[in-house]
N, C-alpha and C positions, 0 to 999 in steps of 0.2 A: 377422603385423603387428608392426612395431617400436613402441617407446614413443612416438616422435614422430608416427607415423602415427595411432596410437590417440588421442593427445592432440589432434591437429588435427581428427580426425573428431568427437570429443566436443565440441570448441569450436564446431563448426558445427551441432550438434544443438540442438533446442529445449530450453531449460532452463525449468523451472517453479519460480517463486519462491513459496514457500508461506508465507502468513500463518497465524496460529494457527487460523483458521476451518477450514483443511484438516484439522487434527487434532481439533478440537472437533466439527465436523459429521461427519467420517468418510465423506463420500460423494464423494471425489475419486478418479476412476479414472485415475490417472497412475502410470506406472512409478516406483517410489521412487528408482531410480538417476538419474532425470532431475530430482528435486526438490532444491532448495536452500532453506535458511532461515537465519535469524540466531539467535545464542544467546539473545537476549532473548525469543524466541517461547516457549521452554521455561518461562519464568516465568509466562506467561499460561495455561498448561495446568493447570487446577485439578482436573478430574475424572480418575478412574482410567482411564476409557476413552480420554480424550484423550492421557494419558501413554503408555498402551499402544500407541495408534496411532502416536505419535511414535517410540517405541522400535522398533516393527516396521518403520517406514519407515527408520529409521537402520540397522537390520540389513540392509534391502534396498538400501542405497546412498545414502540421503538424506545430503546434505552440509550441514554446519552451518558457516557462514563469517561472519566479522566483515565489515561493510561498510567500504569505503574512506572515510576521513574527508572527502576532497574531495567524494565523492558525497553524503554526509550534508549537507554545506554547500550543495551545489547543490539538493538536495531541500528543505531548509529555506527557501532563497531563493524557490523556486517556490511553496511553501506560503504564504509571506508574500504573494506576488502574488495568489493565489487566495483569500486570507484563510481558508485551512483550517488554519493553523498552530495555532490554539487547540484544534482538534479532534484533532490527531495526537499520539499517544503516542510515546515514545522508540522502542518497537518498530515502530510505523508508519513512522517516519522511517528506521529501519534497513532495514526490508523494502523500502521504496521505493528506498533507496540501493543495495541489493543488486540490485534489478531494473534500476536505471539502469546499473550496471556491466555487466550482461549484455543491455543494451537491444536489440542486434542480433538476439539469439536467444531472448530471454526472454518468457515469458507470466506475468504476475503473477496468482496465485490469491488472490482476496480478495472478501469481501462488504461491506467497509467503504466507504461512499460517499465519504467524505472522501479516503481513500486512492486510490480509483478516480479521483476528480476531479483530484488532483495527478498521478497516473500518466499519465492521458491527455494532460495538458498537457506532460509530459516526453517524450511519444512512446513510452510503454511500453504494450504490449498487455496487456489485462486480460481475465480470465475469472472470473466469479463462481462461488461454490461452491453456494449455495442461493438467493440473492436474484437479482433482475434486475440487469442491467448498467445503468450510468447512460447516458442518452441524450445529454445535453448537459453541457458543463462549466459550472459555476456560479461566479460571483464573488460573494463575500459581503460584507456590511457589518453593522454593529450599529446598531440604532435604539432610542432611549430610549422606554420605554413611557409616560413622562410627557409630556415636551415634544416628542417626535417628532423631535428632532435626530438626525442620523446621524453615525457615527464608524467608523473603520477597525477598531478593536479596543477591548477593555475589557469590564468587567462592570457598571460603575456610571457613570451619566451625570455628567460633570464639571460640568455646568451646574446640574441640579436634584437630582442624587443618586438618581434612580430607576434600577431595573435596566435593562440594555441587552439587547435580544433580537436574535438572529441573523435577518437578512433578506436575501433575494436582491437583489443590486445589478444584475447582468446575467447573461444566459444566452448562452453561446457555443456554436456548433455543435461537436460533438465532432470532434476531429481523427482519431480512430481508432475504427472499429467493427469492427476485426479481432477474431477469436476471440470471437464472441458466445456 
């Protein structure tokens, strides 16, 4: 098989985009050569076991790739629409962007509900590691615990100064229940 045939075959195979939970939990039964992650995931691995799992996966073919900046921008815009942006870390945005790059063949491995919420809205297949998968996409808003006024974002009410609490604005039926 020549280089181009191998490359084309690999391009059509399912890629599993690994969130840090894959290495922290350690119960992901996916061939390491099909795993892709981003460099910032390494910074989230605190335990020796998680680092060891990451190193073993890397030896087995795990690819560590930077996400394309345009994809990060698209993810950030979608997260603003779902109001999940305040919940997402830099790593979450990068993992979502990498999954978006491989959207046609990717399955995102994550337990993070905010990440799943944005992923489903972007048309990315999701498979949880240890938690249940989200059933519906949620759109969030913030509500003042004092005056009960609602806002799109923030931590403090601009009217009365009380803290804002996250509250579901609406529920949308999930676009994608593939890979349960």
